[in-house]
N, C-alpha and C positions, 0 to 999 in steps of 0.2 A: 577541559579535552573539547575538542571539537568534536560536533555530532556525528562527522563522516567519519572518523578516527574512530569513535565508541560502537558505531553501526559496522567497522570491519573488525573488529576485536569480538565483539561480540558473534559475528559469523565465525572468526576463527576460531572461536574459545572452543574446550571439550564440551562442553553444557551446550546443548539444542536452543537458538534462540527461536522463542514463540512470540509470534508476532500477531497479535488482533490486529481483523483487519476494520479500518474504521472507514466512516463515512465523510465528516465531517469536523470543524475546528472541536463541538462539546464531546462525541464521541472520542474525540483523540487526549481531550483531557480527562473524562472519564477512565479512558485505558492507562493512564498514566496514573490515576489516583488509585486504580486497582494494582498497582505495583509493577506491571511490565516495564520492560528496559528497552522495549522499541515499536513501533507500530508500522501497519502498510496500509497502503491507500491503494485499491484497485480501479481498473477503469468501469468495473460493474457496477460497485457503489457510487463512485464520481459521476457518472452517467446519470444514474439514478436519481442520484440526491440533488444535482443540478438541472436535469432536464427532463424528468419522470419518463428515460426513453431507455431503450435495450444498449447494450454496450456494441456498438456499432461503427465507431469513426465520425460519430455526429458530434463530440465533444473537440472543440478547438483546444489545439497548443495555447492558447493566453485565457482561456476562460478556465482550463488544467492549473496553471502556472499559479492566478489567481486565486482560484480555490486550495492550492497547496501552501499558498504564502501565508495566509487564513490559518491555517493547520499548522505549520509551524511556529507562527507566532505565537498561538495558543497552547503548543508544547513547548517541553523542554528534553522531550524524546527525539532521537533520530528517525525519520519518517524513510520509508522505501517507498517509492514513488512508481506505479505503472505507466513506461512513458511510453505504450502502445507501439506503434509500427516504426516509432523514430518521425511521425507526421512526413516521411515523404523519403527520398533518397539520402546517400550519405552526408551531403550536405543539410539538407533538412533535420538528419539526427544531428548533427552538430550544432546545430542552433537548439534542436530541444533541450540539447544537452546543458548547453550553456542559460538557457531560461530558467530551467527546472532547478540548475545548480543556485540562480540567485535569489528563487522562491524560497531557498532554504531545505532541499532535502537533501537527507545524509546520502541515498543512493538511489537509484533507477534499475529498471529492467525494461530492455526492448524485443520484441520479441519478430519473430519471423513470417507471419502472416502478409499474406497480398493487403493491398488496402481497396476498399476497407476493410479492417478484421471485422472477427466475430469473437463472443466470448468463448473462450477456449473449451469449457464444457456445453457447447451446443453444436449441431452439426452444420456440414456445409464449409468448411474451413477450407485455404490453400494456401500454399507458401512459397517464397519466394524460394529462386537457386540461392545455394548453400554461400557461393560465391558472394553475391550480394549483400547477403545479411553479415558478412562476415568483415566486408569493407566497412559495414554501417558500424557496427562494434568496434572496429578501428578508429575510427573518425570518432566516435563516443569517447574511447579514450584520450584518445587526443585534444579534444576540445575541451576537457574538464578543467578549469583553473587549480582544484583543490586535488590533487594525487591521491589521496584516500576518497575520494568519491566513489563509491561503489557501484560499477558497472556492472552489471546482470544482463548475460544472454537466455534470451528463453525460446523455446523451441516449440511447435505447436504440430512438428512432423508424424507425430504418431498416428493420428486422425487421417493423413492424407499417404504418407510412403511406409508405415509401419515402422516398429522400433527398432529396425538396425539403422534404419537411414534418419531416427533423431539421435540415436548415441553417435554416430559419424558425424552429426551435424555439431552437436556439443563439444566434444572433442576440438574441431575446427573454429567452433568460436571460441574456446579457451584458447586455442593455438593465435588466433588473432586480439586477444588481450583481454577478455571477458576474466574479469574478479570472482564470478559466481554464475551457477549454471541452474538452470532452470526447464525441465521436462515438462512440457503440462499434458495431463489427461494419460497418466498410463492406468492399464485395465485392470493389472493385477497387483498381488504382492509380489510375484518372480519378477516382474518386469519391471516395479521399481528397485529389487534389488540388482537387476541386471545396471541399472541406470547408474548407480553409484560404484559398481565394482567396472566398469566398461569404460567408464566417462570421468576419470579423475579429479579431482577438484571441489571446490565447496558447490552442494547443492541446496536445494528449496524443492520443499514439497509443498502442493498448493492441496488444502483440503477444502473443497466446495461443497457444501452442505447440499445432499441431493445429486451429485455431480457422478463423472465417470470414472474414478478414482476409489479405491478403498481408503473408508476410514480410517486412521492412525491417531494414537495418542502421539503426543510428544517423547515420553518416553520410548513408545515403538520407532517412529522415525528415527529418533538417534541411534538406535540399538540397528538401524539398515545402515547408519553411516551420514546420514541428513545432517547438513549443519542450521537448517532452519525450517520451519514449518509456519503454514499461515492459513488463517481461516478468514479467506475475504471476504466474504458475502453474510456470514452469519450476522453481525449485527444487522446490517438492512434487512434482512430478511425475519428477526426480531421485530424491529420498529415496524414491517409492514404489518405484522399480525396482531402486535399488541395497537399500532393504530385501529385497526380494522375492527375489533373488540371493543375498543371506547368508543370510538364513533359508532358504532352499533349503539352502545349502552346508551351513549348523551342521546342519540335519535329518539330510543325506546322509553327512555326512562326522563329525560330533560333535568337531568341533575345527575353531580357528583359525589352525593351523599354519600352513596356507601362504595366508593371507590377510594376510601384513604389508605388499604392498606398497597394499594396498586400503584400508588403517586411519591412522587421525593416531597418530604416538607420545603414548602418553599422557602424556608427558612436554610435549609441545605440545599437550594436550588440557586439561590442569592451568593451562598458562602464557598459554592463550586465554581460560580462563574468570576469569583472575587470581588462583590458589591462593600462590603465590608473594608475589605484593604482598599478601594478606590475612594470611599467617603474619607477613611483617615487619610487619605494622600492629599485630598482635596482640601482637606482641615486644615492639613499640616502648611500647605501655600497658603491660604486665606490667614492663617497666626500669623506666618514669618510676613506676609504684605505686612499686615496690621501692625506689627512692631516695626516696621520699617518707618511706616506713616507717624505713628506716634512718637519716634524718635528725631523725626524732622525738624 
């Protein structure tokens, strides 16, 4: 089954889809090893990983696509990608969809912020007129080659115009063709319930650590009616904390003797990235070539 079809079925299933936010190919492989059914890549961890910069439209489409291609090659899981604002107008949005589809994503979401955008849980956001965003969604749906490629519409209007406008926009974007909806940064549980009740469709909720929205478990989000829950920045925040602690320890102690319980064994890492399988494959080709040479 195609990854696009798998993601769509996971979104439509009665059980909520739990998406760990990943930031690179290795974290995607670890999420697959942990047993997740799909993964998501947000702009915040992608920009942080590649540029060590904030999520403020600094990452180009080509850089994002190359990063996603590596991730999609590294995992058999469907990947839901943050496509930012579509990187421009309707024409740019169509090209963005075609580019990320070639990279291997199973779905993507486009937001209605102005360019350059800001992280969804930071202040100072502004949104484009709803009709402009609806046109981008229509262009995105028209541009996809695979009809199962999931197009999700995100609105950041709560922070700018309030919840009523965000719900109205979500409904408009669904009418424009969006397969799923993502109303960013609701401030209360009641707001979250209103979103699901008043904008029919498949909804994703965004669990940003230390963010503006109430923290939910997957079961709590499912009970509210959400189809998908994502923790987009948790892995990158965990990595920052872990590496800070590690670098402080190395700087002070100049060694790793006391870190055995905090490090994966080297053999475990080489197994994770497939070194034994790679060596076996190399040897199989060498043995085959040797057999051919002996038979000449």
